[in-house]
C-alpha positions as CSV (number, residue, x, y, z in Angstrom):
1,M,34.1,-103.8,-60.8
2,Q,35.2,-103.6,-64.4
3,I,32.8,-104.6,-67.2
4,V,34.3,-106.2,-70.4
5,Y,32.5,-107.0,-73.6
6,D,33.4,-107.8,-77.2
7,N,31.7,-107.8,-80.6
8,T,29.7,-110.9,-79.8
9,L,27.5,-108.8,-77.6
10,D,24.1,-107.8,-79.0
11,D,23.9,-104.1,-79.8
12,F,27.7,-103.9,-79.7
13,N,27.8,-100.6,-81.6
14,K,25.1,-99.0,-79.5
15,V,26.8,-100.0,-76.2
16,S,30.1,-98.6,-77.5
17,H,28.5,-95.1,-77.7
18,Y,27.2,-95.1,-74.1
19,L,28.7,-92.1,-72.3
20,V,30.2,-91.6,-68.8
21,G,27.5,-91.1,-66.1
22,C,24.8,-93.3,-67.6
23,A,23.1,-96.1,-65.5
24,L,23.3,-99.7,-66.8
25,E,22.0,-103.0,-66.0
26,V,24.6,-105.7,-66.8
27,E,24.2,-109.5,-66.9
28,G,27.3,-111.7,-67.4
29,T,29.8,-114.0,-65.9
30,L,32.3,-113.2,-63.1
31,V,35.8,-114.2,-64.3
32,K,39.4,-113.9,-63.2
33,S,40.7,-110.5,-64.3
34,E,43.7,-110.2,-66.6
35,G,44.2,-106.7,-65.3
36,K,44.9,-105.3,-61.8
37,Q,41.5,-106.3,-60.3
38,D,40.9,-109.8,-58.9
39,Y,37.7,-110.3,-60.9
40,E,35.8,-108.6,-63.8
41,L,32.4,-109.1,-65.3
42,K,32.2,-110.5,-68.8
43,A,29.0,-109.0,-70.2
44,K,26.4,-111.0,-72.0
45,K,23.7,-108.4,-71.9
46,I,23.8,-104.6,-71.3
47,T,20.7,-102.5,-70.8
48,L,20.7,-98.7,-70.7
49,L,18.5,-97.6,-67.8
50,G,19.4,-93.9,-67.6
51,D,21.3,-92.0,-70.3
52,S,23.9,-89.3,-69.7
53,P,24.8,-86.5,-72.2
54,S,28.3,-85.6,-73.4
55,D,28.3,-82.5,-71.1
56,Y,28.2,-84.6,-67.9
57,P,30.5,-82.6,-65.7
58,I,32.5,-85.4,-64.2
59,Q,34.6,-87.0,-66.9
60,P,37.2,-89.8,-66.4
61,K,40.1,-87.5,-65.6
62,A,41.6,-85.9,-62.6
63,H,39.4,-83.2,-61.2
64,T,40.4,-80.7,-58.4
65,R,38.5,-80.8,-55.2
66,E,37.7,-77.1,-55.8
67,F,36.0,-78.1,-59.1
68,L,34.1,-80.9,-57.4
69,R,32.8,-78.6,-54.8
70,E,31.0,-76.8,-57.6
71,Q,29.4,-80.2,-58.5
72,T,28.4,-81.1,-54.9
73,Y,25.4,-83.1,-55.9
74,L,27.5,-85.3,-58.3
75,R,30.8,-85.6,-56.4
76,P,29.6,-88.7,-54.4
77,R,30.1,-90.7,-57.6
78,T,33.8,-90.1,-57.6
79,N,36.3,-92.5,-56.0
80,L,37.5,-89.9,-53.4
81,F,34.1,-89.1,-52.1
82,Q,32.9,-92.7,-52.2
83,A,35.8,-93.4,-49.7
84,V,35.1,-90.3,-47.6
85,F,31.4,-90.8,-47.2
86,R,31.6,-94.5,-46.5
87,I,34.1,-93.7,-43.7
88,R,31.8,-91.0,-42.4
89,S,28.9,-93.5,-42.3
90,V,31.0,-96.1,-40.5
91,A,32.4,-93.6,-38.0
92,A,28.9,-92.4,-37.1
93,M,27.9,-96.0,-36.4
94,A,31.1,-96.5,-34.3
95,I,30.1,-93.5,-32.1
96,H,26.6,-94.9,-31.5
97,E,27.9,-98.4,-30.8
98,Y,30.5,-97.0,-28.3
99,F,28.1,-95.0,-26.2
100,Q,25.3,-97.5,-26.5
101,S,27.6,-100.3,-25.3
102,K,28.6,-98.2,-22.3
103,G,25.0,-97.5,-21.2
104,Y,24.6,-94.0,-22.4
105,L,21.2,-92.6,-23.3
106,Y,21.0,-91.0,-26.8
107,V,19.1,-87.7,-26.5
108,H,17.6,-85.8,-29.4
109,T,18.2,-82.2,-28.2
110,P,16.3,-79.4,-29.9
111,L,17.5,-77.6,-33.0
112,I,15.3,-74.6,-32.1
113,T,16.1,-73.0,-28.8
114,T,15.7,-69.7,-26.8
115,A,18.9,-70.4,-24.8
116,D,21.6,-68.0,-26.0
117,C,24.2,-70.6,-25.3
118,E,26.9,-69.3,-27.7
119,G,26.3,-65.6,-27.6
120,E,23.7,-63.8,-29.7
121,N,26.2,-62.8,-32.5
122,Q,27.2,-66.5,-33.0
123,M,23.8,-68.0,-33.4
124,F,21.3,-67.8,-36.3
125,K,18.0,-66.1,-35.3
126,L,14.8,-67.9,-36.3
127,T,11.7,-66.0,-37.2
128,T,8.4,-66.1,-39.1
129,L,8.1,-62.3,-39.2
130,D,8.0,-60.4,-42.4
131,L,11.6,-59.2,-42.7
132,D,10.5,-56.4,-45.1
133,N,7.9,-55.2,-42.6
134,L,9.0,-56.0,-39.1
135,P,6.7,-55.1,-36.2
136,L,8.5,-52.6,-33.9
137,K,8.2,-51.7,-30.2
138,D,10.2,-48.9,-28.8
139,G,12.3,-48.9,-32.0
140,K,13.2,-52.6,-31.8
141,C,11.8,-55.7,-33.3
142,D,8.8,-56.9,-31.3
143,Y,9.4,-60.6,-31.0
144,E,6.3,-61.0,-28.9
145,Q,4.5,-61.1,-32.3
146,D,6.7,-63.9,-33.5
147,L,5.8,-67.6,-33.5
148,F,7.3,-68.4,-30.1
149,N,6.5,-64.9,-28.7
150,K,10.2,-64.4,-28.0
151,L,13.6,-64.4,-29.8
152,A,14.6,-67.9,-30.9
153,F,17.8,-69.3,-32.3
154,I,19.0,-72.3,-34.3
155,T,21.1,-74.2,-31.8
156,G,24.9,-73.9,-31.5
157,T,25.2,-76.8,-29.1
158,G,23.2,-79.6,-27.6
159,Q,25.1,-79.4,-24.3
160,L,22.8,-77.4,-22.1
161,H,19.8,-79.5,-22.8
162,G,22.0,-82.6,-22.6
163,E,22.9,-81.7,-19.0
164,A,19.3,-81.7,-18.0
165,F,19.1,-85.4,-19.1
166,A,22.4,-86.2,-17.5
167,M,20.9,-85.2,-14.2
168,A,18.2,-87.8,-14.7
169,F,20.0,-90.6,-16.6
170,K,23.6,-90.1,-15.4
171,K,25.2,-90.7,-18.8
172,I,23.9,-89.3,-22.1
173,Y,25.1,-88.2,-25.5
174,T,23.8,-86.1,-28.3
175,F,24.8,-86.5,-31.9
176,G,23.3,-84.0,-34.3
177,P,23.6,-80.9,-36.4
178,T,24.6,-77.5,-34.9
179,F,24.8,-74.1,-36.5
180,R,27.1,-71.0,-36.0
181,T,27.1,-67.7,-37.8
182,E,30.9,-67.3,-37.7
183,N,32.1,-65.6,-40.9
184,S,35.2,-67.8,-41.3
185,N,36.6,-69.3,-44.5
186,T,39.3,-71.6,-42.9
187,K,39.6,-75.3,-43.7
188,T,38.1,-76.3,-40.4
189,H,35.0,-74.0,-40.1
190,A,31.5,-74.4,-41.5
191,N,28.2,-72.8,-40.6
192,E,26.4,-76.1,-40.3
193,F,28.2,-79.1,-38.8
194,W,27.6,-82.1,-36.6
195,M,28.6,-82.5,-33.0
196,I,29.0,-85.4,-30.6
197,E,28.4,-84.1,-27.0
198,P,28.3,-86.5,-24.0
199,E,27.4,-85.3,-20.5
200,I,28.3,-87.5,-17.5
201,A,27.2,-87.1,-13.9
202,F,29.6,-87.9,-11.1
203,C,32.5,-87.3,-13.5
204,D,35.5,-85.0,-12.8
205,L,38.1,-83.8,-15.3
206,D,40.4,-86.8,-15.0
207,C,37.5,-89.2,-15.5
208,L,36.4,-87.1,-18.6
209,M,39.8,-87.5,-20.2
210,D,39.7,-91.3,-19.7
211,I,36.4,-91.4,-21.5
212,E,37.6,-89.1,-24.4
213,E,40.7,-91.3,-24.9
214,D,38.7,-94.6,-24.8
215,M,36.1,-93.3,-27.2
216,L,38.5,-92.0,-29.8
217,K,40.6,-95.2,-29.8
218,Y,37.4,-97.3,-30.2
219,V,36.2,-95.2,-33.1
220,V,39.5,-95.3,-34.9
221,N,39.9,-99.0,-34.4
222,Y,36.3,-99.6,-35.7
223,V,37.0,-97.6,-38.9
224,L,40.4,-99.4,-39.4
225,D,38.5,-102.7,-39.2
226,K,35.5,-101.8,-41.3
227,C,37.0,-99.5,-43.9
228,H,40.4,-100.9,-44.7
229,T,39.9,-100.7,-48.5
230,E,38.9,-97.0,-48.3
231,L,41.8,-96.1,-46.0
232,E,44.3,-97.8,-48.3
233,F,42.9,-95.7,-51.2
234,L,43.2,-92.5,-49.2
235,D,46.7,-93.5,-47.9
236,K,47.8,-94.0,-51.5
237,F,46.2,-91.0,-53.2
238,V,45.4,-88.4,-50.6
239,A,47.5,-88.6,-47.4
240,N,50.6,-90.8,-47.5
241,G,51.1,-92.4,-44.0
242,L,47.4,-92.2,-43.1
243,L,47.2,-95.8,-42.0
244,D,50.4,-95.5,-39.9
245,K,49.0,-92.4,-38.2
246,L,45.7,-94.1,-37.3
247,N,47.4,-97.3,-36.1
248,T,49.9,-95.4,-34.1
249,L,47.1,-93.4,-32.4
250,V,45.3,-96.5,-31.0
251,K,48.5,-97.7,-29.5
252,S,49.6,-94.3,-28.2
253,K,49.7,-93.1,-24.6
254,F,47.7,-89.8,-24.4
255,H,49.8,-87.3,-22.4
256,R,48.4,-84.8,-20.0
257,V,49.7,-81.3,-19.2
258,T,48.3,-78.1,-17.8
259,H,48.0,-75.0,-20.0
260,H,50.6,-73.3,-17.8
261,E,53.0,-76.3,-18.3
262,A,52.4,-76.2,-22.1
263,I,53.3,-72.5,-22.2
264,D,56.5,-73.2,-20.2
265,I,57.5,-75.8,-22.8
266,L,56.7,-73.5,-25.7
267,N,58.6,-70.6,-24.2
268,K,61.7,-72.7,-23.6
269,A,61.6,-74.1,-27.1
270,D,64.3,-73.0,-29.6
271,V,61.7,-71.9,-32.0
272,K,60.8,-68.4,-33.4
273,W,57.0,-68.3,-33.0
274,E,54.7,-66.3,-35.2
275,F,52.4,-65.9,-32.2
276,T,54.1,-65.5,-28.8
277,P,52.8,-68.1,-26.3
278,T,51.4,-66.4,-23.1
279,Y,49.8,-67.7,-19.9
280,E,46.6,-65.7,-20.6
281,S,46.0,-66.7,-24.3
282,D,44.9,-69.5,-26.4
283,I,47.3,-71.9,-28.1
284,A,48.0,-71.3,-31.8
285,K,48.1,-74.0,-34.5
286,E,51.9,-73.8,-34.6
287,H,52.0,-74.5,-30.9
288,E,49.6,-77.4,-31.2
289,R,51.8,-79.0,-33.9
290,Y,55.0,-78.5,-31.9
291,L,53.5,-80.1,-28.7
292,T,52.0,-83.1,-30.5
293,D,54.7,-83.7,-33.2
294,E,57.9,-82.7,-31.5
295,V,57.5,-82.8,-27.7
296,F,55.0,-85.6,-26.9
297,K,55.1,-87.3,-30.3
298,G,51.4,-88.3,-29.8
299,P,48.1,-87.0,-28.5
300,V,48.1,-84.6,-25.5
301,F,45.4,-83.3,-23.2
302,I,45.9,-79.7,-22.2
303,T,44.0,-78.8,-19.0
304,N,43.2,-75.9,-16.7
305,W,42.8,-73.0,-19.1
306,P,42.7,-69.3,-18.4
307,K,39.1,-68.6,-17.4
308,D,38.8,-65.4,-19.4
309,I,39.1,-67.3,-22.7
310,K,36.7,-70.1,-21.9
311,A,33.0,-70.5,-21.6
312,W,30.9,-69.3,-18.7
313,Y,29.6,-72.7,-17.6
314,M,33.0,-74.2,-16.9
315,K,34.1,-74.9,-13.3
316,E,36.4,-72.4,-11.8
317,N,39.5,-73.8,-10.2
318,K,40.7,-72.9,-6.6
319,D,43.3,-70.5,-8.0
320,G,40.5,-68.2,-9.3
321,K,42.4,-67.7,-12.6
322,T,41.7,-71.0,-14.5
323,V,38.8,-73.3,-15.2
324,A,38.7,-77.1,-15.3
325,A,38.7,-77.3,-19.1
326,V,40.5,-79.7,-21.4
327,D,41.4,-79.7,-25.1
328,L,42.6,-82.8,-26.8
329,E,45.4,-82.1,-29.4
330,V,46.3,-84.9,-31.9
331,P,49.1,-85.1,-34.4
332,G,48.1,-83.9,-37.8
333,A,44.8,-82.3,-36.8
334,G,45.4,-80.1,-33.8
335,E,42.4,-79.7,-31.4
336,L,39.9,-82.6,-31.8
337,M,37.8,-82.4,-28.7
338,G,37.1,-79.8,-26.1
339,G,35.4,-80.3,-22.7
340,S,35.2,-79.3,-19.1
341,Q,33.9,-80.1,-15.7
342,R,30.8,-78.0,-15.4
343,E,30.2,-75.5,-12.6
344,E,27.7,-77.1,-10.2
345,D,27.5,-74.2,-7.7
346,Y,24.4,-72.1,-8.5
347,D,25.7,-68.8,-7.2
348,K,29.1,-69.1,-8.8
349,L,27.5,-70.1,-12.2
350,L,25.1,-67.2,-12.0
351,A,27.8,-64.7,-11.2
352,R,30.1,-66.0,-13.9
353,A,27.3,-65.8,-16.5
354,K,26.5,-62.2,-15.6
355,S,30.2,-61.2,-15.6
356,M,30.5,-62.6,-19.2
357,G,27.4,-60.7,-20.4
358,V,25.1,-63.8,-20.8
359,D,21.4,-63.0,-20.7
360,V,20.6,-65.2,-17.7
361,K,16.9,-65.0,-18.5
362,T,17.5,-67.3,-21.5
363,V,19.3,-69.9,-19.4
364,D,17.5,-69.7,-16.1
365,W,16.3,-73.2,-16.4
366,Y,19.9,-74.4,-17.0
367,C,21.1,-72.6,-13.9
368,N,18.2,-74.1,-11.9
369,L,19.6,-77.5,-12.5
370,R,22.1,-76.5,-9.8
371,R,19.3,-75.6,-7.4
372,F,17.3,-78.8,-7.8
373,G,19.6,-81.6,-6.7
374,T,22.9,-81.4,-8.6
375,C,26.2,-83.2,-8.5
376,Y,29.7,-82.7,-10.0
377,H,29.5,-83.5,-13.7
378,S,31.5,-83.1,-16.9
379,G,31.1,-83.2,-20.7
380,F,32.9,-82.7,-24.0
381,G,32.2,-81.9,-27.6
382,M,33.8,-83.3,-30.7
383,G,33.1,-81.9,-34.1
384,F,32.2,-84.8,-36.3
385,E,33.7,-83.3,-39.4
386,R,37.0,-82.7,-37.7
387,L,37.0,-86.4,-36.8
388,I,36.4,-87.3,-40.4
389,I,39.2,-84.9,-41.5
390,Y,41.5,-86.8,-39.1
391,L,40.3,-90.3,-40.3
392,T,40.5,-89.6,-44.0
393,G,43.4,-87.1,-44.4
394,V,41.1,-84.9,-46.5
395,D,42.0,-81.6,-44.9
396,N,39.1,-79.3,-45.8
397,I,35.7,-79.5,-43.9
398,R,34.0,-78.7,-47.2
399,D,35.1,-82.1,-48.5
400,V,33.9,-84.3,-45.6
401,I,30.3,-83.0,-45.3
402,P,27.8,-83.9,-48.0
403,F,26.5,-80.4,-48.7
404,P,28.7,-77.8,-47.0
405,R,27.3,-74.5,-45.7
406,T,30.0,-71.9,-45.5
407,P,30.1,-68.1,-45.9
408,G,28.8,-67.2,-49.4
409,H,28.0,-70.8,-50.3
410,C,24.5,-72.4,-49.9
411,E,23.7,-73.5,-53.4
412,Y,21.7,-76.7,-53.0
C-alpha cells in the first residue's frame, strides 16, 4: 500500500524527514491510484510510533541475499522474504491439512533421544556436564553422571519414534525440527531444519509412492491457490517460469524406474559425465537433472537402491543386493523425498544393524516393535526447506529458513 500526502497535512515538514524503517500509524482515505497500484491511501494524519535512524541497514535499494543474511533479524521486512515466509507458512498449513484430512495422527516425537538413529558422528551430543572438567571413567567420559545417566543426542529424525505410533494408530506423521552435525556448506544443507515424516502400517513401496505423489500435488496446488500474488512476484524477480513449473507438476505423471534401470539409461546417454554412473553408487546431481529434465521431462521415482548405500532399517529385497527404498526426483530441485519399506523381520533387522555398526543397545526398543506384533509398513521423509526451495525458486536453504544454522554461522 502506497501512502501519499501533500502540504495540507499537519506536520508536513516533520513527516518529510521520517526515515526508512520507522513505524507509522496513518489515517486517510482509500482512493484509486494514479500509479501502478490499484489503490493508495491519501493521508490525513500520520503519527510516528517508532523512529528509525539513518544507519538502518536495509535501505530502498537492491540488496544481495548474502548481505541480507548478515541482517537475518531484519530481512523479513523486505519484499523477497515477505513472499518466501508467507509461502512457508501456507505450505506448512497445507501439509497439516493434507494428513489430517486423510486420517493421520500428528505425533510430537522427541527432540532429545538416546537412539543413535543417524550414526554418532552425525548427531549433536547433549550434556549438562562441565566441558572444562569432564568426569572420566576408564579414560572416557562417564555419562552415568550426566542428566539422563547415559549419552543423549538431539534428534536427527522423528522416524523411529513415529514407527512406534504407526503400529498403534496405523497412519501417523511428524513435522518438526531435526539436527545434523554435517559440516557442509552446500546450498541444500543446514544443521537445523524441519522434516515431514509419515509412517504408514500395511503399506508397501508402491502404496508409499502413491501417497508421496498425492501429497506433493496437494501441497503445490494449495500454495498456488493461496499464494498467487507471492508466486507472481517470485516468478518475475527470482525464478522466471516458476508458475509454469508448479502448474506443470500438478498435472504431471510421476514416472517410476528402478535404480538399475536409471543407471542403464545414464550409461547409454550420449553425455560425458563428471561422475560415472555405476550400479553400486548414488546418483549425482547431474544424473538427477538429466533424468528429470531430458528423459522423463517430469518427476520420477527411483526405486530399489543398492543396500550398501542405504539405511539399516530398510527392507532387503529378495535379490540380497538392494533394498525397497525410493527417492523422488523433481525437475529443478533434484531429490525432494526419500523413503522405504521398513524391515519388519526382527532377525534380519538386527543382523543388518550389527553389520552396519549400529549400537543396537540404543535402538533395542525399535527392534522390539518387530517382536511384539508387527506388519509390513513404510514411510518417507521430506525436508521442509527443500520443499520451500522448490515452491519459491529461491535456491539456497539459508534463504528459506528464518534463522539459518550452518557451519560457522549461529549469530542470533
